[in-house]
C-alpha positions in Angstrom: -8.9 15.3 18.9 -5.3 15.9 16.7 -3.4 18.7 17.8 -0.8 21.0 16.1 2.8 21.6 17.2 4.8 24.4 15.6 8.3 23.9 15.0 11.4 26.7 13.8 15.2 26.1 12.6 17.4 28.6 12.6 19.5 28.2 9.9 22.5 29.4 7.5 23.6 28.5 3.7 26.4 30.2 2.1 25.3 30.1 -1.3 22.6 28.5 -2.9 20.2 29.1 0.6 17.6 27.3 2.5 15.1 24.8 0.6 13.4 22.7 3.0 13.5 21.2 6.7 12.0 17.8 8.3 11.7 17.0 11.4 10.8 13.4 13.2 9.2 12.6 16.3 9.2 8.8 17.3 6.5 7.7 20.7 8.0 6.3 24.0 8.4 3.2 22.8 9.0 4.0 19.2 6.1 1.9 17.7 4.8 5.9 16.8 6.3 8.3 14.4 4.8 11.2 13.5 6.9 13.8 10.6 6.5 18.1 9.7 8.1 19.0 7.3 8.4 22.8 5.8 10.1 25.3 3.4 8.6 28.7 4.7 11.1 31.5 6.2 9.2 33.3 7.7 12.3 36.2 9.2 15.6 36.8 7.1 16.5 35.0 4.2 17.8 32.1 2.3 20.7 32.5 3.5 20.4 34.1 6.6 17.0 32.9 8.7 14.2 31.0 10.2 11.8 28.0 8.8 8.8 27.4 11.0 6.3 24.1 10.1 3.8 22.0 12.6 3.5 19.1 13.2 0.4 17.4 13.4 -0.1 14.5 16.4 -3.1 12.2 15.8 -5.8 11.7 18.6 -5.6 8.0 20.1 -1.7 8.6 19.8 1.0 6.5 22.1 1.3 8.5 25.5 4.3 9.7 27.4 7.8 11.6 26.4 7.9 11.7 22.5 10.8 12.5 21.0 12.9 14.6 18.6 14.5 11.5 15.7 16.1 13.0 13.2 16.3 16.6 12.3 16.7 17.3 8.1 17.9 20.2 6.6 17.6 21.1 2.6 19.2 23.8 0.6 18.0 24.6 -2.9 21.4 22.5 -4.6 20.1 19.6 -3.1 22.8 18.8 -0.1 21.6 17.8 3.6 22.8 18.4 6.7 21.0 15.6 9.4 20.6 15.7 13.3 20.0 12.5 15.8 18.6 13.0 19.0 22.0 12.5 20.6 23.5 15.7 18.5 20.0 18.0 19.2 21.2 17.6 22.9 24.6 18.1 22.8 23.8 21.7 21.1 21.2 22.3 23.5 17.8 22.2 21.6 14.8 21.0 22.9 14.1 17.6 21.6 10.8 16.6 23.6 7.4 16.9 24.1 4.8 15.6 26.4 1.9 14.1 24.7 -1.5 13.1 26.8 -3.8 10.8 25.2 -6.7 8.5 25.3 -4.0 6.2 24.0 -4.6 2.8 21.3 -1.8 1.0 20.6 -3.1 -2.0 19.0 -3.1 -2.3 15.0 -6.2 -2.3 12.4 -7.2 -6.6 12.6 -8.2 -8.7 10.1 -11.4 -10.2 11.0 -11.5 -11.5 7.4 -10.7 -11.8 3.8 -12.7 -13.5 0.3 -12.4 -13.2 -3.2 -14.8 -13.5 -6.3 -14.0 -15.3 -8.2 -11.2 -17.8 -6.4 -10.6 -19.1 -9.7 -10.4 -17.6 -13.7 -9.0 -17.9 -17.2 -6.6 -15.0 -18.7 -6.5 -17.6 -21.9 -8.7 -15.0 -23.9 -8.9 -11.8 -22.3 -8.4 -9.8 -18.8 -10.7 -11.4 -15.4 -11.3 -9.8 -12.7 -11.0 -10.2 -9.4 -13.2 -8.7 -5.8 -11.4 -8.1 -2.6 -13.5 -7.6 0.3 -12.4 -7.0 3.6 -13.5 -7.0 6.6 -11.5 -4.9 9.2 -12.1 -3.4 12.8 -9.8 -1.2 14.5 -10.6 0.6 18.6 -10.9 3.5 18.6 -8.9 4.8 16.6 -10.3 3.6 13.1 -8.3 2.3 10.1 -6.8 4.3 7.6 -4.5 3.3 3.9 -1.8 4.2 2.8 -0.5 4.4 -0.8 -0.2 0.0 -1.6 -2.9 -1.2 0.4 -2.9 -4.8 -0.8 -0.9 -6.9 -3.1 -1.3 -10.3 -5.6 1.7 -11.8 -6.4 2.4 -14.7 -9.5 4.2 -18.1 -8.2 7.2 -16.8 -8.9 6.7 -13.5 -7.7 7.3 -12.2 -11.2 4.1 -10.1 -12.0 2.4 -8.1 -9.2 -1.0 -6.3 -9.2 -1.4 -4.1 -6.9 -4.9 -2.4 -4.9 -4.2 1.5 -4.1 -5.9 3.2 -0.7 -7.9 5.3 -3.7 -9.0 1.4 -5.1 -11.1 0.6 -1.6 -14.8 1.5 -1.1 -16.6 1.0 2.0 -19.5 -0.8 1.6 -20.2 -1.2 5.3 -19.9 0.1 8.4 -17.1 2.1 9.7 -13.4 3.4 10.0 -13.7 1.5 13.4 -15.4 -1.8 11.7 -16.1 -2.2 7.8 -16.0 -3.9 4.6 -13.9 -3.1 2.4 -13.9 -3.6 -1.4 -11.3 -3.5 -4.3 -11.3 -5.1 -7.7 -7.7 -5.7 -9.2 -7.8 -6.5 -12.7 -5.2 -9.7 -14.1 -4.2 -9.4 -17.3 -4.3 -11.6 -20.7 -0.9 -13.7 -20.4 -0.5 -13.4 -17.2 1.6 -16.3 -15.4 -0.7 -19.4 -14.5 -0.7 -21.3 -11.1 -1.8 -19.7 -7.3 -1.1 -15.9 -7.0 -0.4 -15.0 -3.3 -2.0 -12.5 -1.6 -0.1 -9.8 1.5 -0.4 -6.7 3.0 2.7 -5.1 2.1 3.3 -3.2 5.1 7.5 -1.8 3.3 4.9 1.2 1.6 1.7 2.2 3.0 -0.3 -1.1 4.1 -3.3 -0.6 7.1 -2.5 1.4 9.2 -5.0 3.2 12.2 -5.1 7.3 12.7 -2.6 6.7 15.2 0.1 4.8 12.8 0.2 1.5 14.0 1.1 -0.9 11.2 -0.7 -3.9 10.6 2.0 -6.3 9.7 1.4 -10.2 10.4 1.3 -12.5 7.3 -1.9 -13.5 6.2 -1.4 -17.3 6.2 -0.1 -17.4 9.6 -3.9 -15.4 10.9 -5.6 -18.7 8.9 -6.4 -16.8 5.7 -6.0 -18.2 2.8 -4.1 -16.5 0.3 
């Protein structure tokens, strides 16, 4: 199952004081990452103290040596400082953790997509479109973050989004299931063929190990 890793940072700040710290670890290939964040001061005070946080390493992530790719520190006024791997190593700080895992390195697979209806007329008012997707991912299972799906007008001037909270599992499970959401196209929307896509730039479709679906739907043979 998932494992928690504690991290501690000793800090000093001359005036406003410590606000928060965040750490990012990258997998050996760089394909997966995990983040941790904290505001907790475990000893000292905001000007000279120690903070501690926790990072959760999910089950099925890539095995091998994970490395801190970035450390960020912030003070109460918003000033920040960042450290990359090379800088941290140069300062003599520990940056690596070894992970043993039954790894899942493959992103989720969209097996099928359908839209109902495939044609609508919004002249007299808004209309709903039901989007149904069959998605599989073994063994980690699919997860959704932020925006999962979008439909854009022909000129890309209008876009409707499907968020993680919009999707309902109507059959199966996270390893192999059918998901459904309803999108409302408003009255007075742009006419023509709207284009469906998966916005990997902000959320999208992932699995619990962090592998991201990142393929244009038309290249997979789906009408979009």
